[in-house]
ZATISE-89497 format. One record per atom (N, C-alpha, C): residue in one letter; x, y negated, z. Coordinates in steps of 0.02 Angstrom, whole numbers, padded with zeros to 5 digits, always signed. Layout:
BEGIN
aXYZ ...
***
This chain:
BEGIN
m+01520-00522+00219 m+01500-00590+00182 m+01466-00601+00143 t+01432-00660+00154 t+01383-00672+00084 t+01394-00720+00037 q+01388-00726-00020 q+01431-00798-00050 q+01359-00795-00078 h+01330-00875-00080 h+01293-00908-00104 h+01287-00913-00191 d+01245-00895-00231 d+01221-00922-00284 d+01193-00992-00302 s+01212-01014-00352 s+01211-01093-00339 s+01174-01106-00416 a+01141-01047-00439 a+01096-01045-00499 a+01034-01058-00488 t+00990-01092-00524 t+00918-01115-00513 t+00888-01078-00476 w+00856-01061-00432 w+00818-01033-00386 w+00758-01040-00390 a+00681-01009-00441 a+00623-01017-00453 a+00593-00955-00463 p+00537-00941-00441 p+00497-00901-00484 p+00471-00908-00530 e+00469-00854-00574 e+00430-00843-00626 e+00370-00798-00621 t+00331-00826-00683 t+00252-00761-00710 t+00272-00745-00769 r+00272-00670-00780 r+00257-00656-00858 r+00197-00665-00882 s+00206-00684-00951 s+00140-00696-00999 s+00137-00643-01039 d+00145-00571-00995 d+00122-00513-01080 d+00081-00481-01024 a-00002-00516-01032 a-00053-00498-01018 a-00063-00427-01076 p-00088-00374-01046 p-00115-00305-01060 p-00178-00325-01105 c-00189-00263-01146 c-00254-00248-01178 c-00272-00191-01183 l-00315-00169-01150 l-00324-00084-01132 l-00382-00092-01170 l-00404-00047-01213 l-00471-00006-01229 l-00492+00039-01178 l-00567+00039-01165 l-00591+00088-01123 l-00565+00167-01125 s-00535+00190-01164 s-00534+00260-01181 s-00471+00270-01138 e-00421+00212-01142 e-00364+00214-01094 e-00347+00217-01041 v-00435+00166-01011 v-00434+00154-00961 v-00481+00233-00924 a-00500+00264-00956 a-00533+00331-00925 a-00454+00373-00907 r-00395+00381-00959 r-00361+00419-00959 r-00308+00387-00894 l-00311+00302-00882 l-00286+00310-00823 l-00294+00341-00767 v-00367+00326-00760 v-00408+00345-00685 v-00431+00419-00690 g-00422+00448-00731 g-00448+00539-00723 g-00516+00518-00731 g-00540+00479-00773 g-00612+00485-00754 g-00658+00500-00840 d-00711+00498-00834 d-00761+00519-00901 d-00786+00455-00938 r-00783+00441-00996 r-00796+00398-01040 r-00860+00398-01070 v-00914+00358-01052 v-00984+00337-01070 v-00992+00330-01126 g-01027+00374-01174 g-01067+00353-01228 g-00988+00353-01270 s-01003+00310-01348 s-00923+00308-01393 s-00927+00250-01412 a-00952+00188-01395 a-00901+00123-01375 a-00842+00137-01332 n-00787+00076-01379 n-00726+00070-01348 n-00704+00013-01335 p-00720-00026-01307 p-00712-00099-01320 p-00628-00123-01289 p-00606-00157-01328 p-00541-00184-01289 p-00576-00225-01214 l-00517-00211-01171 l-00521-00255-01104 l-00456-00298-01093 t-00463-00354-01080 t-00413-00401-01073 t-00420-00424-01003 g-00468-00423-00956 g-00456-00420-00879 g-00485-00381-00849 v-00502-00408-00785 v-00543-00374-00700 v-00570-00431-00678 a-00630-00405-00665 a-00666-00446-00624 a-00711-00414-00566 g-00754-00459-00549 g-00821-00415-00504 g-00868-00452-00529 i-00901-00382-00520 i-00972-00384-00548 i-01005-00445-00568 r-01005-00491-00526 r-01061-00558-00527 r-01017-00613-00591 e-00939-00611-00575 e-00930-00657-00610 e-00888-00638-00665 a-00881-00569-00706 a-00845-00547-00747 a-00874-00581-00820 e-00846-00596-00894 e-00869-00603-00937 e-00840-00555-00990 t-00859-00554-01048 t-00833-00534-01107 t-00776-00513-01119 g-00746-00460-01114 g-00664-00436-01098 g-00661-00400-01051 d-00689-00422-00993 d-00678-00397-00926 d-00696-00340-00926 l-00666-00288-00873 l-00687-00234-00855 l-00714-00241-00779 t-00764-00206-00755 t-00775-00223-00672 t-00811-00160-00637 f-00811-00146-00594 f-00832-00094-00555 f-00901-00085-00522 v-00933-00029-00494 v-00984-00034-00441 v-00971+00030-00393 a-00948+00002-00327 a-00949+00051-00295 a-01010+00075-00246 q-01036+00019-00214 q-01090+00030-00175 q-01149+00011-00214 r-01224+00061-00215 r-01262+00036-00212 r-01319-00031-00229 r-01308-00068-00173 r-01333-00117-00185 r-01307-00191-00245 y-01245-00164-00264 y-01240-00198-00308 y-01264-00169-00392 e-01276-00117-00381 e-01298-00062-00444 e-01360-00129-00495 s-01401-00175-00463 s-01453-00209-00482 s-01398-00254-00557 h-01335-00277-00520 h-01319-00329-00547 h-01285-00285-00621 l-01284-00221-00629 l-01260-00201-00705 l-01326-00219-00759 q-01373-00265-00728 q-01446-00300-00777 q-01413-00336-00797 t-01378-00378-00778 t-01362-00458-00787 t-01269-00464-00786 t-01249-00419-00777 t-01171-00437-00800 t-01147-00435-00871 r-01114-00496-00877 r-01077-00499-00939 r-01000-00478-00947 a-00969-00418-00909 a-00948-00386-00924 a-00941-00315-00979 s-00894-00307-01017 s-00873-00295-01059 s-00880-00201-01054 a-00863-00165-00996 a-00854-00115-00979 a-00855-00120-00887 v-00891-00046-00850 v-00878-00052-00803 v-00881+00025-00776 i-00830+00017-00735 i-00826+00087-00697 i-00858+00078-00616 v-00910+00151-00650 v-00950+00193-00607 v-00939+00245-00567 g-00978+00259-00519 g-00986+00335-00485 g-01013+00384-00526 r-01032+00424-00516 r-01037+00497-00553 r-01118+00516-00593 d-01148+00456-00528 d-01225+00467-00520 d-01257+00410-00551 t-01228+00360-00553 t-01240+00278-00566 t-01285+00297-00649 v-01335+00265-00655 v-01370+00234-00700 v-01333+00184-00736 v-01300+00180-00799 v-01294+00137-00837 v-01281+00131-00898 h-01299+00060-00921 h-01329+00030-00988 h-01256+00021-01045 l-01202-00007-00992 l-01144-00019-01029 l-01096+00037-01063 p-01056+00004-01094 p-01008+00055-01081 p-00938+00067-01019 a-00943+00126-01000 a-00928+00141-00927 a-00884+00186-00935 v-00836+00207-00875 v-00811+00257-00858 v-00819+00283-00799 r-00842+00362-00785 r-00874+00397-00723 r-00804+00406-00693 v-00813+00410-00640 v-00762+00424-00588 v-00782+00457-00529 d-00751+00484-00454 d-00777+00493-00393 d-00781+00429-00334 n-00709+00404-00363 n-00698+00346-00312 n-00708+00281-00345 p-00742+00258-00382 p-00755+00179-00424 p-00702+00142-00395 a-00711+00113-00335 a-00663+00066-00288 a-00577+00070-00308 l-00577+00133-00287 l-00481+00164-00301 l-00475+00171-00372 a-00517+00178-00441 a-00517+00171-00489 a-00488+00120-00506 f-00540+00071-00501 f-00541-00015-00516 f-00478-00034-00503 m-00454-00014-00428 m-00387-00037-00420 m-00326-00010-00461 k-00308+00049-00477 k-00269+00053-00508 k-00250+00029-00581 v-00337+00001-00620 v-00332-00055-00655 v-00303-00099-00645 v-00363-00158-00597 v-00305-00196-00574 v-00234-00211-00556 r-00198-00151-00539 r-00123-00141-00540 r-00087-00168-00595 v-00117-00118-00639 v-00097-00135-00734 v-00118-00200-00737 f-00142-00266-00757 f-00151-00300-00781 f-00131-00359-00728 g-00119-00342-00647 g-00087-00395-00595 g-00009-00388-00626 e+00018-00341-00662 e+00097-00365-00668 e+00090-00405-00711 s+00047-00429-00764 s+00039-00474-00789 s+00065-00545-00761 v+00020-00566-00702 v+00028-00625-00660 v+00073-00616-00618 r+00094-00564-00583 r+00142-00571-00535 r+00206-00596-00528 l+00228-00636-00467 l+00274-00679-00483 l+00329-00629-00472 t+00367-00667-00508 t+00452-00620-00498 t+00500-00675-00449 f+00549-00649-00427 f+00593-00717-00389 f+00672-00673-00423 p+00712-00714-00424 p+00766-00705-00466 p+00816-00678-00399 r+00872-00624-00422 r+00892-00587-00361 r+00947-00618-00343 t+00952-00678-00322 t+01003-00723-00284 t+00990-00727-00231 v+01040-00777-00212 v+01030-00818-00135 v+01023-00877-00150 h+01006-00915-00121 h+00958-01005-00130 h+01023-01041-00091 p+01061-01065-00129 p+01124-01116-00106 p+01101-01148-00027 s+01030-01156-00001 s+01013-01197+00053 s+01007-01150+00106 a+00996-01087+00085 a+00991-01017+00159 a+01054-01029+00196 v+01039-01031+00256 v+01087-01029+00299 v+01090-00959+00324 i+01174-00918+00310 i+01162-00844+00321 i+01252-00848+00367 d+01231-00804+00402 d+01289-00794+00462 d+01331-00735+00411 d+01403-00742+00421 d+01446-00722+00403 d+01419-00626+00409 s+01408-00610+00487 s+01415-00530+00478 s+01340-00493+00463 v+01295-00542+00423 v+01219-00517+00395 v+01246-00487+00321 v+01211-00426+00325 v+01223-00374+00279 v+01155-00388+00225 l+01174-00397+00165 l+01125-00403+00098 l+01134-00323+00069 g+01082-00297+00056 g+01079-00231-00007 g+01082-00281-00062 a+01083-00209-00129 a+01080-00238-00196 a+01036-00257-00194 d+01030-00325-00247 d+00983-00349-00308 d+00914-00374-00240 v+00943-00405-00188 v+00888-00447-00135 v+00893-00513-00155 s+00825-00550-00135 s+00812-00615-00156 s+00795-00656-00085 i+00854-00713-00092 i+00842-00745-00024 i+00827-00815-00032 g+00763-00835-00022 g+00735-00914-00045 g+00745-00980+00013 a+00761-01021-00009 a+00758-01095+00017 a+00747-01086+00106 h+00817-01137+00109 h+00783-01148+00193 h+00763-01067+00212 v+00804-01033+00193 v+00798-00953+00250 v+00859-00957+00291 v+00864-00935+00361 v+00910-00925+00395 v+00923-00869+00436 l+00956-00810+00430 l+00967-00758+00441 l+01056-00740+00471 e+01024-00735+00550 e+01079-00741+00610 e+01106-00675+00621 g+01172-00699+00651 g+01214-00636+00657 g+01176-00538+00672 g+01225-00512+00610 g+01186-00431+00649 g+01153-00429+00593 v+01092-00455+00584 v+01040-00456+00527 v+01073-00415+00463 v+01010-00373+00450 v+01038-00300+00393 v+00967-00316+00356 v+00974-00332+00291 v+00912-00344+00233 v+00935-00278+00182 g+00882-00258+00173 g+00864-00195+00124 g+00876-00197+00051 d+00900-00172+00015 d+00909-00158-00081 d+00848-00183-00097 r+00847-00246-00145 r+00794-00278-00189 r+00724-00317-00123 s+00737-00301-00087 s+00690-00344-00042 s+00698-00427-00074 t+00641-00473-00047 t+00632-00534-00058 t+00612-00577+00002 i+00629-00618+00012 i+00636-00657+00101 i+00615-00738+00078 l+00567-00744+00062 l+00538-00814+00049 l+00555-00873+00072 p+00553-00927+00055 p+00566-00987+00094 p+00559-01009+00136 g+00580-00998+00207 g+00563-01049+00265 g+00567-00991+00323 t+00580-00944+00297 t+00585-00872+00335 t+00640-00880+00386 v+00632-00871+00448 v+00676-00874+00514 v+00693-00796+00541 i+00744-00773+00515 i+00752-00684+00544 i+00829-00695+00627 l+00815-00685+00659 l+00845-00706+00736 l+00910-00612+00727 r+00938-00636+00780 r+01001-00573+00753 r+00983-00517+00779 h+01015-00463+00749 h+01017-00400+00760 h+00935-00382+00723 s+00909-00418+00699 s+00839-00376+00669 s+00875-00332+00603 r+00834-00295+00573 r+00847-00252+00517 r+00770-00253+00476 i+00779-00278+00404 i+00717-00261+00343 i+00735-00199+00316 g+00703-00192+00297 g+00727-00107+00250 g+00708-00133+00171 a+00721-00086+00132 a+00717-00096+00053 a+00635-00095+00038 d+00642-00151-00038 d+00580-00147-00056 d+00533-00194-00017 c+00540-00236+00020 c+00504-00264+00083 c+00492-00330+00024 i+00442-00371+00034 i+00432-00439+00018 i+00406-00483+00113 v+00427-00531+00092 v+00433-00570+00168 v+00417-00634+00129 y+00337-00670+00144 y+00317-00724+00111 y+00343-00782+00180 p+00315-00858+00148 p+00349-00897+00176 p+00339-00909+00247 n+00386-00950+00279 n+00386-00964+00368 n+00361-00925+00409 v+00398-00843+00394 v+00377-00784+00441 v+00451-00811+00485 v+00438-00783+00531 v+00482-00763+00595 v+00485-00678+00626 l+00556-00677+00640 l+00557-00606+00651 l+00624-00638+00728 r+00609-00597+00782 r+00636-00631+00833 r+00690-00577+00852 e+00723-00571+00888 e+00778-00534+00888 e+00789-00462+00897 y+00802-00418+00869 y+00798-00339+00879 y+00756-00314+00834 t+00706-00348+00804 t+00652-00315+00760 t+00674-00265+00700 e+00627-00218+00688 e+00635-00175+00644 e+00605-00175+00601 v+00603-00171+00527 v+00550-00188+00500 v+00576-00105+00428 g+00544-00088+00426 g+00546-00042+00378 g+00539-00041+00300 d+00545+00031+00262 d+00537+00005+00197 d+00451-00028+00165 r+00481-00035+00107 r+00407-00063+00076 r+00352-00100+00131 v+00383-00142+00174 v+00337-00191+00199 v+00313-00248+00178 v+00262-00249+00179 v+00214-00349+00165 v+00205-00378+00236 l+00252-00420+00227 l+00236-00483+00277 l+00221-00546+00243 h+00158-00551+00253 h+00115-00635+00246 h+00140-00674+00263 a+00130-00740+00234 a+00164-00816+00273 a+00134-00802+00345 g+00164-00846+00408 g+00168-00855+00450 g+00164-00813+00482 v+00182-00736+00480 v+00193-00684+00517 v+00247-00696+00581 v+00233-00680+00628 v+00273-00696+00669 v+00276-00620+00722 l+00336-00579+00716 l+00344-00517+00741 l+00405-00521+00817 g+00406-00509+00863 g+00440-00507+00937 g+00433-00551+00965 s+00378-00606+00966 s+00375-00656+01010 s+00349-00623+01098 d+00388-00657+01132 d+00367-00647+01199 d+00301-00602+01217 g+00281-00542+01245 g+00236-00535+01292 g+00212-00567+01312 f+00151-00561+01337 f+00123-00610+01384 f+00096-00577+01460 g+00163-00588+01496 g+00164-00545+01545 g+00162-00596+01633 y+00147-00594+01658 y+00170-00640+01702 y+00157-00591+01760 v+00187-00629+01838 v+00157-00596+01916 v+00128-00659+01946 h+00093-00663+01988 h+00075-00699+02031 h+00084-00702+02087 d+00135-00749+02142 d+00123-00735+02224 d+00087-00758+02255 g+00051-00780+02224 g-00016-00835+02290 g-00006-00885+02261 t+00038-00916+02206 t+00038-00990+02210 t+00073-01006+02139 r+00111-00984+02123 r+00129-00976+02043 r+00144-00917+01999 h+00140-00926+01955 h+00151-00869+01889 h+00220-00863+01864 h+00230-00797+01900 h+00319-00792+01875 h+00324-00756+01814 k+00363-00780+01750 k+00354-00732+01700 k+00393-00685+01692 v+00365-00620+01673 v+00413-00555+01655 v+00445-00547+01593 p+00506-00551+01613 p+00585-00547+01553 p+00555-00486+01490 q+00541-00482+01433 q+00519-00460+01389 q+00558-00447+01354 i+00594-00384+01357 i+00649-00373+01340 i+00687-00303+01279 g+00603-00289+01267 g+00588-00237+01230 g+00603-00261+01139 r+00553-00232+01074 r+00589-00241+01036 r+00508-00215+00993 v+00497-00249+00933 v+00452-00221+00892 v+00464-00193+00837 v+00455-00121+00825 v+00466-00078+00761 v+00396-00071+00713 i+00402-00109+00651 i+00370-00096+00604 i+00387-00038+00569 e+00339+00005+00537 e+00382+00072+00504 e+00353+00056+00428 d+00369+00114+00393 d+00366+00103+00314 d+00308+00080+00277 d+00304+00062+00239 d+00231+00043+00197 d+00170+00016+00229 v+00188-00053+00289 v+00124-00082+00332 v+00127-00152+00297 e+00076-00175+00304 e+00048-00254+00277 e+00030-00297+00324 i+00057-00347+00334 i+00033-00364+00400 i+00022-00441+00368 g-00055-00470+00374 g-00098-00541+00353 g-00056-00585+00405 a-00080-00638+00360 a-00052-00704+00379 a-00057-00729+00423 n-00030-00746+00465 n-00016-00779+00556 n-00047-00736+00590 t-00025-00686+00594 t-00019-00604+00628 t+00023-00622+00666 c+00021-00621+00746 c+00074-00596+00788 c+00075-00521+00831 i+00137-00515+00828 i+00151-00449+00852 i+00187-00445+00908 d+00167-00444+00980 d+00228-00473+01026 d+00287-00399+01051 r+00340-00427+01058 r+00388-00374+01074 r+00370-00324+01139 a+00402-00280+01141 a+00379-00238+01225 a+00403-00285+01278 t+00382-00276+01337 t+00430-00280+01401 t+00471-00250+01390 t+00463-00175+01414 t+00513-00145+01380 t+00485-00077+01342 g+00557-00057+01311 g+00506+00000+01245 g+00515-00040+01191 v+00458-00013+01168 v+00434-00038+01087 v+00385-00052+01094 t+00357-00106+01042 t+00281-00109+01025 t+00291-00089+00952 r+00239-00029+00906 r+00252-00003+00876 r+00184-00022+00838 v+00214+00002+00756 v+00160+00002+00705 v+00177+00054+00676 r+00137+00125+00670 r+00152+00175+00614 r+00139+00153+00563 r+00168+00201+00509 r+00179+00223+00438 r+00116+00201+00404 g+00112+00146+00354 g+00059+00145+00327 g-00012+00097+00341 t-00019+00073+00386 t-00073+00043+00434 t-00082-00036+00396 k-00109-00047+00383 k-00137-00134+00351 k-00168-00160+00411 i-00154-00224+00421 i-00181-00276+00466 i-00178-00330+00435 d-00230-00364+00454 d-00264-00443+00414 d-00216-00497+00443 n-00265-00539+00417 n-00239-00610+00442 n-00254-00615+00507 l-00252-00664+00559 l-00243-00681+00633 l-00264-00624+00666 v-00222-00585+00669 v-00226-00536+00734 v-00164-00539+00795 q-00208-00516+00834 q-00153-00532+00883 q-00145-00454+00922 v-00082-00450+00913 v-00058-00371+00951 v-00020-00376+01000 a-00018-00360+01064 a-00006-00389+01123 a+00069-00323+01143 h+00114-00345+01191 h+00163-00307+01209 h+00143-00229+01231 n+00196-00195+01217 n+00193-00108+01209 n+00110-00078+01189 v+00094-00104+01143 v+00044-00075+01099 v+00088-00011+01048 e+00040+00027+01044 e+00065+00071+00991 e-00004+00092+00930 i+00014+00064+00869 i-00033+00084+00828 i-00003+00138+00766 g-00075+00179+00756 g-00035+00268+00728 g-00032+00238+00645 e-00041+00279+00616 e-00036+00268+00545 e-00101+00279+00505 d-00083+00244+00463 d-00123+00225+00414 d-00209+00186+00460 s-00197+00142+00498 s-00244+00124+00550 s-00253+00047+00494 v-00324+00016+00523 v-00341-00025+00477 v-00375-00080+00515 l-00345-00137+00536 l-00362-00199+00571 l-00398-00260+00559 c-00426-00285+00541 c-00456-00325+00526 c-00455-00398+00553 a-00477-00449+00522 a-00471-00514+00537 a-00508-00525+00612 q-00443-00549+00656 q-00460-00577+00713 q-00474-00545+00779 v-00429-00475+00738 v-00440-00419+00787 v-00388-00439+00870 g-00411-00421+00907 g-00363-00442+00964 g-00348-00377+01025 v-00285-00338+01017 v-00293-00258+01052 v-00230-00301+01110 s-00245-00268+01168 s-00212-00301+01220 s-00169-00247+01255 g-00104-00271+01294 g-00041-00240+01314 g-00059-00161+01324 s-00026-00110+01286 s-00026-00044+01320 s-00059+00012+01288 t-00112-00047+01244 t-00146-00006+01226 t-00124+00045+01173 q-00157+00102+01150 q-00132+00168+01109 q-00202+00171+01051 l-00173+00169+00993 l-00224+00193+00930 l-00194+00218+00897 g-00235+00281+00876 g-00214+00342+00846 g-00223+00320+00774 s-00220+00385+00734 s-00204+00360+00652 s-00285+00360+00624 r-00284+00316+00586 r-00337+00336+00532 r-00392+00264+00592 v-00372+00243+00636 v-00424+00201+00658 v-00438+00136+00629 t-00499+00117+00634 t-00513+00055+00598 t-00567+00005+00635 l-00524-00061+00668 l-00548-00096+00702 l-00567-00153+00654 a-00641-00185+00664 a-00683-00218+00598 a-00674-00294+00651 g-00702-00342+00609 g-00670-00404+00629 g-00693-00436+00672 q-00661-00441+00718 q-00658-00484+00807 q-00657-00441+00850 a-00647-00356+00845 a-00659-00315+00889 a-00599-00349+00928 g-00631-00342+00996 g-00578-00351+01062 g-00562-00283+01103 l-00496-00279+01124 l-00487-00213+01165 l-00450-00232+01233 v-00469-00208+01266 v-00439-00209+01350 v-00363-00179+01336 g-00337-00186+01397 g-00271-00147+01392 g-00274-00088+01421 h-00224-00049+01412 h-00211+00020+01460 h-00264+00070+01420 i-00293+00070+01366 i-00338+00126+01353 i-00320+00148+01293 r-00336+00214+01262 r-00328+00245+01204 r-00392+00250+01155 i-00392+00230+01103 i-00413+00245+01043 i-00415+00319+00997 g-00437+00354+00989 g-00426+00414+00951 g-00445+00414+00876 d-00380+00455+00843 d-00392+00444+00774 d-00449+00484+00753 g-00465+00414+00717 g-00505+00416+00654 g-00571+00375+00689 a-00577+00332+00754 a-00622+00304+00791 a-00630+00248+00755 t-00684+00217+00738 t-00695+00154+00737 t-00733+00096+00783 v-00703+00051+00776 v-00748-00022+00826 v-00771-00054+00774 g-00836-00069+00790 g-00876-00116+00741 g-00872-00177+00749 a-00887-00229+00727 a-00864-00298+00707 a-00896-00345+00774 q-00846-00374+00804 q-00864-00395+00880 q-00857-00343+00942 g-00861-00295+00919 g-00867-00238+00971 g-00797-00245+01026 g-00815-00265+01087 g-00785-00282+01127 g-00762-00192+01180 v-00718-00168+01182 v-00685-00109+01192 v-00668-00102+01275 t-00698-00074+01338 t-00678-00088+01396 t-00644-00022+01408 k-00677+00029+01385 k-00634+00101+01418 k-00606+00139+01347 s-00578+00185+01360 s-00552+00237+01286 s-00605+00276+01267 v-00613+00259+01197 v-00644+00291+01165 v-00618+00348+01120 p-00656+00401+01110 p-00636+00467+01087 p-00636+00473+01017 a-00587+00527+00989 a-00590+00533+00918 a-00634+00525+00876 g-00638+00519+00836 g-00682+00528+00771 g-00752+00508+00783 t-00757+00432+00834 t-00816+00422+00861 t-00822+00353+00823 s-00888+00324+00838 s-00889+00253+00811 s-00946+00231+00860 v-00893+00163+00886 v-00924+00104+00941 v-00935+00039+00914 s-00997+00004+00942 s-01018-00070+00925 s-01016-00114+00990 g-01036-00164+01008 g-01056-00207+01013 g-01022-00211+01094 y-01053-00248+01144 y-01034-00277+01206 y-01072-00243+01271 p-01032-00210+01329 p-00966-00167+01308 p-01000-00122+01241 a-00934-00097+01223 a-00929-00080+01158 a-00967+00011+01201 r-01020+00037+01143 r-01048+00093+01159 r-01062+00146+01096 p-01066+00193+01087 p-01098+00213+01026 p-01132+00192+00969 h-01110+00190+00923 h-01159+00136+00876 h-01246+00152+00868 h-01225+00201+00861 h-01314+00210+00870 h-01350+00191+00920 l-01340+00187+00978 l-01363+00155+01044 l-01344+00086+01036 a-01312+00061+01011 a-01284-00017+01001 a-01360-00047+00951 v-01361-00004+00911 v-01389-00017+00870 v-01455-00035+00894 r-01488+00040+00925 r-01575+00011+00945 r-01549-00035+01018 q-01505-00046+01049 q-01526-00093+01102 q-01519-00174+01080 q-01501-00160+01010 q-01495-00232+00982 q-01550-00226+00948 a-01586-00194+00932 a-01668-00184+00900 a-01704-00214+00964 a-01700-00192+01021 a-01744-00177+01075 a-01727-00258+01109 l-01657-00295+01104 l-01655-00356+01134 l-01711-00396+01083 a-01709-00395+01018 a-01718-00454+00949 a-01827-00454+00997 r-01838-00401+01021 r-01907-00393+01040 r-01931-00416+01109 l-01864-00440+01142 l-01882-00443+01208 l-01927-00524+01222 p-01933-00555+01173 p-01985-00610+01204 p-02061-00603+01195 e-02074-00548+01127 e-02127-00517+01145 e-02144-00469+01196 l-02112-00440+01237 l-02109-00384+01281 l-02112-00414+01330 l-02090-00478+01362 l-02100-00529+01403 l-02166-00550+01400 d-02182-00561+01351 d-02259-00600+01342 d-02316-00547+01371 t-02296-00472+01335 t-02359-00415+01359 t-02329-00419+01432 v-02293-00410+01454 v-02271-00400+01543 v-02320-00458+01564 r-02285-00522+01559 r-02345-00577+01585 r-02423-00586+01582 q-02445-00543+01513 q-02510-00547+01504 q-02538-00460+01552 l-02496-00430+01547 l-02523-00345+01587 l-02520-00398+01677 a-02460-00416+01689 a-02457-00461+01746 a-02517-00505+01784 a-02533-00550+01741 a-02592-00566+01750 a-02685-00521+01752 r-02695-00495+01712 r-02745-00435+01711 r-02725-00397+01781 i-02666-00357+01812 i-02667-00340+01883 i-02699-00373+01920 a-02679-00444+01917 a-02689-00485+01974 a-02770-00516+01995 e-02790-00517+01922 e-02871-00527+01907 e-02891-00469+01940 l-02871-00415+01920 l-02923-00325+01948 l-02909-00352+02040 e-02844-00360+02045 e-02823-00358+02119 e-02894-00394+02136 q-02888-00458+02121 q-02926-00502+02162 q-02998-00506+02152 r-03028-00450+02112 r-03111-00440+02109 r-03114-00371+02147 e-03061-00333+02151 e-03079-00265+02211 e-03078-00304+02273 r-03038-00351+02321 r-03030-00388+02374 r-03110-00442+02372 a-03138-00455+02339 a-03205-00477+02336 a-03253-00448+02314 t-03250-00366+02335 t-03295-00315+02335 t-03304-00287+02388 
***
């Protein structure tokens, strides 16, 4: 049985913004400080928009030219980057910068009262863990379980017998259909829908008959799912997203798909039914996969790649239909020359016709 807390329910922000010396940044990220300067750092920013007091970073050579014009007070760089600013050298600048951003982020992170908003509609059979936060107009149907310290933000609807683990954050207007299971430390951004019916119909020659979708969706620990992404319930069995996978906004994952551990699906990717993705797979933006194929461990599909057959582990494909990336690049380069090649063919054809006419005349 859940009691509603009538106390004021509103997010709060922290105002204790940190100030780190560059030497402290070096210790935090396990890097080596360049030079003797030790400026205080009160913020973080990208290299082009950084101001005095900011820490920035360079992770790719194409941004190194901005080191000459940035207003940042210090920078995190790779081991061999030439730099005139106060700097910290590390093996992985992007990862190091992320660690510093996390420290500064704590000062602006929204926190939520560990209470239940009085407007929430919660069935008596719901089980809420310790220190949960339930926002305005949340609906939790019968048999729902919410783990310790999880946050469910306004407008979210969780249908019967679904489960959410510990330390999760569910942003506004998320929908979890019945029997959906979400692990620990999962982030669901606004508008995510888990467990909609899979798109399955049988045609009898005249009409489309809906195939009952009686499976479920399982999201394992440490997964993050972007805004307005939809993951369909299985026809039978489970649609599963395994531990550590990160999914961008506006992604569609169809019924009975299985996504392996630590994979990345970028914006507007579409994965058709019963396709299996291995671990550490990367699907770049707008990639589309047909159903009933397998993408091997560590494989990469380039942006807008159209995958029509299985992809072996550790390979990179792109284009449509998707082919090994080095071949796709060559074909695209050749395609750009097509007008010139057609002109050449026409000229050669005209020259041949002229020679044949002369030969017949003699």
